[in-house]
Structures are given as C-alpha cells and as structure tokens.
C-alpha positions as CSV (number, residue, x, y, z in Angstrom):
1,M,110.6,94.4,128.1
2,S,106.8,94.5,127.8
3,P,105.0,91.0,127.3
4,I,104.5,92.2,123.8
5,D,107.8,93.0,123.1
6,D,108.9,90.1,124.3
7,Y,106.0,87.8,122.5
8,L,107.3,90.4,119.4
9,S,111.2,89.0,119.8
10,R,110.0,85.0,119.7
11,V,108.2,85.6,116.5
12,K,109.6,84.4,113.7
13,H,107.9,85.5,111.1
14,L,106.6,88.9,111.2
15,P,105.2,90.8,108.4
16,P,106.9,92.9,105.6
17,A,107.0,96.6,107.3
18,P,105.3,99.1,104.9
19,R,107.8,101.9,105.6
20,I,107.3,103.8,102.6
21,L,103.8,104.6,103.9
22,P,105.0,107.0,106.4
23,E,107.9,108.4,104.5
24,L,105.1,109.1,101.3
25,L,102.8,110.7,103.9
26,Q,105.6,112.8,105.0
27,L,107.1,114.0,101.9
28,L,103.3,114.7,100.3
29,R,102.6,117.1,103.3
30,H,105.2,120.1,101.8
31,P,103.6,122.4,99.8
32,D,106.1,122.0,97.3
33,V,106.0,118.6,96.5
34,D,106.3,117.6,93.0
35,A,106.5,114.2,90.7
36,D,109.5,113.9,90.3
37,Q,110.3,113.8,94.3
38,V,107.2,110.5,94.7
39,V,108.4,109.1,91.7
40,S,111.9,108.9,93.2
41,L,110.7,107.5,96.6
42,I,108.4,104.7,95.0
43,K,110.7,103.5,91.6
44,Y,113.5,101.7,93.8
45,D,110.7,99.0,94.4
46,P,109.9,96.8,91.5
47,A,107.2,95.6,92.8
48,L,105.3,98.7,94.1
49,T,106.1,100.3,90.4
50,A,104.4,97.5,88.8
51,G,101.7,97.2,91.4
52,V,101.0,101.0,90.7
53,L,101.3,100.8,87.0
54,H,98.7,97.9,86.7
55,L,96.4,100.0,88.9
56,A,96.7,103.2,87.0
57,N,95.6,101.4,83.6
58,S,93.7,99.4,85.7
59,A,89.8,100.0,84.2
60,Y,88.5,101.6,87.2
61,F,91.8,103.8,86.9
62,G,92.7,104.0,83.0
63,S,91.8,105.8,80.5
64,A,92.2,105.9,76.5
65,R,96.4,105.7,76.2
66,P,97.7,103.3,79.4
67,A,100.5,105.2,81.1
68,E,103.5,103.5,79.9
69,D,105.6,104.8,83.0
70,L,105.5,105.4,86.9
71,S,106.3,109.7,85.8
72,E,103.2,109.3,83.9
73,A,100.9,107.7,85.7
74,V,101.7,109.7,88.9
75,T,100.9,112.9,87.1
76,R,98.1,111.4,85.7
77,L,96.9,109.9,88.7
78,G,97.4,113.0,91.3
79,F,99.5,112.3,94.7
80,Q,96.2,111.1,96.6
81,Q,95.4,108.1,94.6
82,V,99.1,107.1,94.3
83,Y,99.0,107.5,98.1
84,I,96.2,105.0,98.3
85,L,97.9,102.8,95.7
86,V,101.3,103.0,96.9
87,A,99.4,102.0,101.1
88,A,97.2,99.5,98.9
89,I,100.0,97.5,97.7
90,S,102.5,98.2,100.7
91,G,99.7,96.9,103.4
92,A,98.6,93.9,101.0
93,R,102.2,92.2,101.1
94,S,100.9,91.8,104.8
95,L,97.2,91.3,105.0
96,A,96.7,89.1,102.1
97,P,98.0,85.5,103.8
98,A,95.1,83.4,105.4
99,Q,94.9,84.0,109.4
100,K,93.5,80.5,110.1
101,G,93.8,81.7,114.0
102,Y,91.0,84.1,113.1
103,G,89.2,81.7,110.4
104,M,89.9,84.4,107.7
105,G,91.0,82.5,104.4
106,S,93.6,84.3,101.7
107,G,92.7,87.5,101.0
108,D,90.1,87.6,103.8
109,L,92.0,90.4,106.1
110,W,92.8,92.3,103.1
111,R,89.8,92.7,102.0
112,H,88.0,93.8,105.0
113,S,91.0,96.1,105.6
114,A,90.8,97.7,102.4
115,T,87.0,98.4,102.6
116,S,87.8,99.4,106.4
117,A,89.9,101.7,104.6
118,V,87.8,103.4,101.7
119,A,85.0,103.5,104.1
120,A,86.7,105.9,106.8
121,Q,88.3,108.0,103.7
122,I,84.7,108.9,102.6
123,I,84.1,110.2,106.0
124,A,87.0,112.0,106.1
125,K,86.4,113.7,102.9
126,D,82.8,114.8,104.0
127,L,84.7,115.8,107.5
128,G,87.2,117.9,105.8
129,D,90.6,115.5,107.8
130,D,93.7,114.0,106.1
131,M,92.2,111.2,103.6
132,D,95.6,110.1,103.0
133,L,96.2,109.4,106.8
134,V,93.0,108.3,107.8
135,F,93.4,105.3,105.1
136,T,96.4,104.7,106.1
137,A,95.0,104.0,110.0
138,A,91.8,101.8,108.8
139,L,93.9,100.1,106.6
140,L,96.1,98.8,109.3
141,H,93.9,98.4,112.0
142,D,94.3,95.1,112.4
143,I,97.6,94.0,111.4
144,G,98.4,93.0,115.3
145,K,96.0,90.1,113.5
146,I,98.8,88.7,111.6
147,V,101.2,88.2,114.1
148,L,99.3,86.6,116.5
149,S,97.2,84.7,114.1
150,D,99.2,81.6,114.2
151,T,99.8,81.3,118.1
152,L,95.8,81.6,118.0
153,E,95.6,78.6,115.6
154,S,96.0,76.2,118.0
155,T,93.2,77.3,120.2
156,Y,90.4,78.3,117.5
157,A,88.1,76.1,118.7
158,V,88.5,78.0,121.9
159,I,87.9,81.5,120.1
160,V,85.2,80.0,118.0
161,R,83.2,78.9,121.4
162,E,83.7,81.9,123.3
163,T,83.6,85.0,120.5
164,S,80.6,83.2,118.3
165,L,79.0,81.0,120.6
166,N,79.0,83.0,124.3
167,R,79.1,86.3,122.1
168,Y,82.2,87.5,124.2
169,P,84.6,90.6,122.1
170,L,87.4,89.2,121.3
171,L,89.6,91.9,122.7
172,E,88.5,90.0,125.8
173,V,89.1,86.1,124.4
174,E,92.2,87.2,123.2
175,R,93.8,88.8,126.4
176,R,92.6,85.8,128.4
177,I,94.6,83.4,126.6
178,L,97.6,85.5,125.6
179,G,97.6,88.6,128.0
180,F,97.0,90.8,125.2
181,D,95.2,91.6,121.9
182,H,95.4,92.1,118.6
183,A,95.0,96.0,118.5
184,Q,98.1,96.2,121.4
185,V,100.3,94.0,119.2
186,G,99.1,96.0,116.3
187,G,100.2,99.3,117.9
188,R,103.4,98.0,119.2
189,L,104.3,96.9,115.8
190,L,103.6,100.1,113.9
191,A,106.2,102.0,116.6
192,K,108.7,99.4,115.9
193,W,108.3,100.4,112.3
194,N,108.9,103.9,113.2
195,F,105.3,104.8,112.3
196,P,104.2,108.6,113.4
197,A,103.1,108.3,116.8
198,N,99.2,109.5,116.0
199,L,98.9,106.6,113.5
200,V,100.5,104.3,116.5
201,A,97.3,105.0,118.9
202,A,95.1,105.0,116.4
203,V,95.9,101.3,115.7
204,E,96.0,100.6,119.2
205,H,92.7,101.8,119.9
206,H,91.0,101.1,117.1
207,H,88.0,99.5,119.3
208,Q,88.5,102.2,122.6
209,P,89.2,105.3,120.3
210,D,88.2,107.5,123.3
211,Q,91.3,105.6,124.9
212,A,93.8,107.3,122.3
213,G,94.6,110.1,124.5
214,E,95.2,113.3,121.7
215,H,94.8,110.9,118.7
216,T,91.3,110.1,119.7
217,R,89.7,111.1,116.0
218,L,91.8,109.4,113.9
219,A,91.5,106.3,115.9
220,A,87.2,107.1,115.6
221,Y,87.8,107.0,112.0
222,A,89.6,103.3,112.5
223,H,86.5,102.2,114.5
224,I,83.7,103.1,112.3
225,G,85.7,102.0,108.5
226,N,85.7,99.1,110.6
227,L,81.9,98.4,111.9
228,V,81.0,99.6,108.0
229,A,83.5,96.8,106.3
230,Y,82.0,94.0,109.4
231,A,78.3,95.5,108.5
232,M,79.3,95.1,104.7
233,G,80.5,91.4,105.9
234,Q,83.8,91.8,104.0
235,G,86.5,89.5,105.3
236,Y,86.3,89.8,109.4
237,G,86.5,85.4,110.0
238,N,84.8,84.5,113.1
239,A,85.6,87.8,115.0
240,A,82.1,89.9,113.3
241,Y,80.5,88.1,115.7
242,A,82.0,89.5,118.9
243,L,82.8,93.4,117.6
244,E,81.5,96.1,120.2
245,P,80.7,99.4,118.4
246,S,81.8,102.1,120.5
247,P,79.2,105.2,120.7
248,A,82.2,107.4,121.7
249,A,83.8,106.6,118.1
250,F,80.5,108.5,116.4
251,Q,80.5,111.4,118.8
252,L,84.0,111.9,118.4
253,L,83.4,112.2,114.7
254,G,80.2,114.2,115.3
255,L,78.5,111.4,113.5
256,A,75.0,110.0,114.4
257,E,74.8,106.0,115.5
258,D,72.3,105.3,112.7
259,S,74.5,106.9,109.7
260,L,76.5,103.7,109.9
261,T,74.0,102.5,107.1
262,E,74.5,105.8,105.1
263,F,78.1,105.0,105.1
264,M,78.2,101.8,104.1
265,M,75.5,102.4,100.8
266,R,78.3,105.1,100.2
267,T,81.3,102.4,100.2
268,F,79.6,99.9,98.7
269,D,79.3,102.3,95.9
270,Q,83.3,102.6,95.7
271,M,83.3,98.5,95.2
272,G,84.9,99.2,92.1
273,I,88.3,100.8,94.0
274,I,88.1,98.0,96.4
275,D,87.5,95.7,93.7
276,A,91.1,97.2,91.9
277,L,92.6,97.1,95.3
278,F,91.9,93.4,96.1
279,R,93.3,92.0,92.6
280,V,96.4,94.0,93.3
281,K,99.6,91.0,93.2
282,P,102.1,92.5,96.0
C-alpha cells in the first residue's frame, strides 16, 4: 500500500464523492442524448434537484416564468448550463466547509474553486476545448486539501511561517510535514472515486502541469484557473503566498503569461454566476 493510500485508509471523514459528475460527463458526450436521460440521472438526488431548480430560477439564470420542475429547468437551461450547476452543487458538498489547516474559513475553498472553474472555462471556450471537462478539473483541483486540513491544523503555525514568512512553496511544506502533498492526495481520491484518468492526472499535477503525461493540457487549465482565482483574491488562505506560476502551463495552451490579467478581468465580469453558485445550499 502506498503512503497516500495508507493515509486515506486512516482518515475518519472523507469528503462525499461527487460520483454523478463522471456519469453525467459520459452521458453528455453521446450525440443523441436527450433531456429525459439527463433528468433521470439527476432526479433521485433531492438536494441536487432542488439546487438546480433554485439556481435555474435565480436572478442570474431566471426568466419571466420560473421553471416548475427539473425537466423544464433542463430544457430551458441547456445541457452545458445544467452540467455547470450539477458540478457546482456536487462540489459544494465537499468544498464549502472551513479548512482550518490552510487558514480558510467556511466557503473560502468553495469560492476559490468556483472562481477557478469559471476562469478555466472562459479560456477553454476561447481555445475550443471541452468546457465541461475543464470546468470539472478546475473545480476539483484542490479537493485534496479537504482531506489534509485536519491533519495540518496541528501544524498550522509551521505552514504560516514557511509559506507566509519564508515564502516556501506550499507543496514543499506539505511534503516536508506529511511526505506527500494535497495535489497528490486529490488525484488519488478521484481515482478511488473512479473518475476518468484525465481528471485524476489534471488534479494530481495542477501545480506542475507539464508532468501530467498525456493530460498536460487539462492540467494546464486547472493551473491557470487556480492562478486567476489567486490573482482575484478569492479564498486562498495562507497558500496564496506560496503559489508558483508554471510557465509551462501557458506554453501548453499557447497563451502569453501576461494574458493572466485579461482572464482575471473577464472572470470578474462573470462574478454573477460565481455569486449564484456560491449561494447554493448543498
């Protein structure tokens, strides 16, 4: 058993698995998918159904006549918007609680993750890549922090000193304390949940996307989405002081490093969707 698997086997409270996401991603890849199939996958989760309806009828998504049921909401919003809502609600169940080991209050990690996802999706739309897949990778990139937070809480002072004062990279500090880092744990967690290999690799290597094998491009999206959220000051805790931009991420996507400011401003223009997602009750 690997050190990470051994660690995960001893964790008392793992985050709830957003198992619907790989199923929904796979379903939406079929060219002949219809609304009834999407509804059938969602409807047995009451909280998910209520959340999609709530967001569909919110000020950001709403129309003159509110959607009365899930089928109407799916038809009105379209599959891509529905996927975003399902991913956001599923992710919120894991990402919303405080992560004291990282100096993050309630909602901080969730808001950071949602901002990262929206930013990455904006870039993917420009470049013609799979926006749902990119959104998911960026949304879940820090899910390993949920698992490590309780363990790191007892060494919180060390993390603050090493990242905030000494400017050591967060991954280096985590590895020094635990022997592994949050990105590695996040990737292993997604693998245990049977997520596809591309998402596992993107999460595991979101700090070093050039090490993600054949999935470097997806990892680069997660990396740059992460950078945009950090630049916007969205829910990063003390780790913000120790974030190292990867020039390789920009090269992998054919982007100039100074394009970060443009994507930050465009993400800021989408704060309506981020605020709507943030207010959802998982």
